C-alpha positions as CSV (number, residue, x, y, z in Angstrom):
1,M,1.9,3.2,-7.9
2,H,0.2,-0.2,-8.5
3,R,3.5,-2.0,-8.3
4,K,4.3,-0.5,-4.9
5,F,0.7,-1.4,-3.7
6,D,1.1,-5.0,-4.9
7,E,4.5,-5.3,-3.2
8,Q,3.0,-4.0,0.1
9,L,0.0,-6.2,-0.2
10,G,2.3,-9.2,-0.8
11,A,4.3,-8.3,2.3
12,L,1.2,-8.0,4.3
13,K,0.0,-11.4,3.1
14,N,3.3,-12.9,4.2
15,R,3.0,-11.4,7.7
16,V,-0.6,-12.8,8.0
17,V,0.7,-16.2,7.0
18,A,3.5,-15.9,9.6
19,M,1.0,-15.0,12.2
20,G,-1.0,-18.0,11.3
21,D,2.0,-20.2,11.7
22,V,2.6,-18.8,15.2
23,A,-1.1,-19.5,16.1
24,Q,-0.8,-23.0,14.8
25,I,2.2,-23.7,16.9
26,M,0.4,-22.3,19.9
27,I,-2.6,-24.6,19.3
28,Q,-0.2,-27.6,19.0
29,D,1.6,-26.7,22.2
30,T,-1.8,-26.3,24.0
31,M,-2.9,-29.7,22.9
32,R,0.4,-31.3,23.9
33,A,0.2,-29.6,27.3
34,L,-3.3,-31.0,27.8
35,V,-2.4,-34.5,26.6
36,E,1.0,-34.8,28.2
37,R,0.2,-32.6,31.2
38,K,3.4,-30.6,30.8
39,E,3.6,-27.0,32.0
40,T,6.5,-26.2,29.7
41,F,4.2,-26.2,26.7
42,I,1.8,-23.8,28.4
43,Q,4.8,-21.5,29.1
44,D,5.7,-21.6,25.4
45,V,2.1,-20.7,24.5
46,L,2.1,-17.7,26.9
47,R,5.4,-16.5,25.6
48,N,4.1,-16.7,22.0
49,E,0.9,-14.9,23.0
50,D,2.7,-11.6,23.4
51,K,4.4,-12.2,20.0
52,L,1.1,-12.9,18.4
53,D,-0.6,-9.9,19.9
54,Q,2.3,-7.7,18.6
55,M,2.0,-9.2,15.2
56,Q,-1.7,-8.5,15.1
57,I,-1.2,-4.8,16.0
58,E,1.5,-4.4,13.3
59,I,-0.7,-6.2,10.7
60,D,-3.7,-4.1,11.6
61,T,-1.7,-0.9,11.2
62,E,-0.2,-2.0,7.9
63,A,-3.6,-3.0,6.5
64,T,-5.1,0.4,7.6
65,E,-2.2,2.2,5.9
66,L,-2.6,0.1,2.8
67,M,-6.3,0.8,2.5
68,A,-5.6,4.5,2.8
69,I,-3.4,4.4,-0.4
């Protein structure tokens, strides 16, 4: 039981790190859009926003399920 929990917790941690990576890219693209005044970077940010939102929903669900174990 503990092993399965540890594996699920590790997988959740990896998903949170991946979400952080997406957020970091979004921040970089936002800064580049402001500095270079290029709309293409903002379009990338907006596309990644949906991905980030979906990741958050999935992570919240997994964390809730993990706490219930």
